[in-house]
N, C-alpha and C positions, 0 to 999 in steps of 0.2 A: 504494499499499500503506500501511497505518497505520504511523506512526513508532512506535518502541518496541513491536515486535511483540507482539500480545496473545496470551498463552498459552491453552491450552485450558481450559474450565471445570473447576474443581477443582484446578488447578495451584497451586503454592506461590506464584507471583508473578501470580496471576489479576488482571487489571485490572477494577476496578469503580468505579462512582460512585454511592455510597450516598445516598439522598435526604435532603435537609436542608430545614428550615423555619425559619430564623432570625427571621422576622418574627412567628412564633407567640407568642413571649413578650411581645409588645406588644399589649394589648387593643385600642388604638385601630387598629391595622393590621387586625385581624380584623373590627372593626366596619366599617372603611372599605371593605375587600375585599368584604364581603357586600353593601354598598350599591351598590358599583360593579358587581358581578356582576348584581344586580337591575336596575340602569340599562341595562346592555347587553342584557339580555334583553327590556327594554321599548323598546329603541332611544331611550333618553332622551338626546337630543342636549344638552339644556340642562345635565343633571348632568355629562355627559362633558366638555363644553366648560368648564365651571366648575372641573374638577379639573386642567386642563391648565396646566402651568408656562409662564410667559411666553416662556421660551426652549426650549419642548419640542422635541426632535429627532424628525423623521419618518423616520429610517432612514439608511442609509449614504449614499445620494445625494440625499436630501431635504434641504430647508433647515430653518430654525428658526422658531419662532414659531407662535402659535395659527392664524393665517390660512393658513400654509403646511401645518400639520397637517391642518386641515379639508380643503384642497384635495387633499393627497396621498392621504388615506384616504376621500375622497368621503363625508364625514360627513353630507351632507344626503340621502344615498340610504339607503333601507331595505336595499338589497343590498350596501352597504359590507362588505368582508371584516373591518373593525375588530370589528364585533359579535361574531363568532364567534371570531376569532383571538385577541383580547385575553381573551376569556373562557376559551379553551383554555390560554393561558399562565398564567392566574391559577389554574387548578385545581391546578397543581403547586407544590411548596414554593418558598420564596424564600430569597435569600442576599445579604448585604451586600457592597458593593464601594466601594472608595474611589478615585475618579478622581484624575488628577494634580492638578487644580484643582476647587475646590468642595466641597460637602458630600457626605457619604456617601450612597449610594443603595442602596435595597432593590430588588433585581431578581427577576422571576419569568419563566420558571421557573429554578431553580437550576442547571440543566444548562449554560446559557450562561455563567454565572460561574465554576462550579467545574470545568469541562472542564480535564483536565490539559494543561499547555503543551507536553508532549513527545509528544502524540498529535495527528495530523493532523486537524483539525476538519472538513476537507472530505470525508474518507474514511470516517468512523465515525459511530456513533450510540451513545446510552446507553439501555439497557433501563430503562424506568422502572416496571417491575412486578416483583413478587416471584413466583417460579416461573412465568414466562412459557414457554409451550410452543413451541418451535421445530418447525414442521412441515416435512416433506420435499416438500410441494408446497403451493401457495396455496389450501389448503382445510382447513376445520376438521376434516374426516372423514379427512385423510390421517395417515399414521404420525408420531409424534413423534420428531424427531431429537435434540433436546436439551432441557433445562430450564435456564433462566437466570434469574438474580435480580440486577438492576441491573449487569449486565456492560457493558463497552465491547466493541463489536463492529465489524467492518468491514462496510460496506454496499455492495452491488453494484447495488441498484435500490431507489429509494424509493417507487415506485408500480407495483404489480402488481395486476392484476384477479384476482379470485377465479376458480378453475377453472370455476365454474358461472356462466354469463352472468346467471342470475336472482338471484344473491346480490351485493349491493353492497359487500361488505367489501373493503377494500383491504389489500394486504399489502406488506411491506418484505422484499426479498431480502437476506440476510446470508451472510457467508463465515465458517464455523467449521472447525476442525481436522477435524471429522467429515464436513465437506461443506457444501454450500449448502443453506440452509433458508429458512423464511418465517415472519415475525412479523407478527400484526396491527398496522396502522399506529399505532394508539392505544397500543401497548405500547413504542414507541421514540421517541426525540427527538433531532433533530439539534442540535448545539451552535450552528449558524448559523441555526436557525429564529428566528422573532421572540421577542424578550424585552421585557418591560415594566420600566421602572425608575421608582422614586418617591423623593421626598424628604419628609421630615416637617418641615413648616413651621409657623408660628404659626397660620395659618389652616386647618391640617389637611393631609393628605397630597396631593401634587402629582405628576402624571405628567410626568417629565422626558424621557422618550424611549420610542418603541415602534418596533421594526423590526429587521431582521438586524443584528447586531452591537451592539445597544443595551446589551447587558450587558457589553460589553468596553470 
């Protein structure tokens, strides 16, 4: 169960995680982000390798350094999950975090950094859309159970197929006071999904880590 039980939508103590984008105030970040997104779309290994910090983290169990990052993420392959997963992380807002040692890092998405410490990160997710429709079955044609905006919810299943085998939409099963319902997977984010963190250096922005827990 989620720690610090989440009240029903509309309750006085409703738990939410409103979106933030702290990097938006820095023009250099916006320019860099756009160039990185373009490089990911083109599978531009030279650009991606060039923005890696020398001690870049590859994830919770990965080592450090550019060579290890290339190995962990299979950067020489067009099928590397890095191309899509890093792009997805960058689509959401960013937030600053100050590690115990070293410079402040700007991490995306904000969910990993701003997740409340009193809520179990392994049991819940953050709705990342405004007025997201929770369906009573994994189908866009099913009845709407509730409407949520940036709520924190308990998750029962992160990957549910659509009711119709012909539709490739994936759904997330969530538990609400009104019952169990389903959200499109792109409208909810886990705080333990991959996060990308960057530092602003003299030579430009550098990726310091990408993986589960990189934002903590």
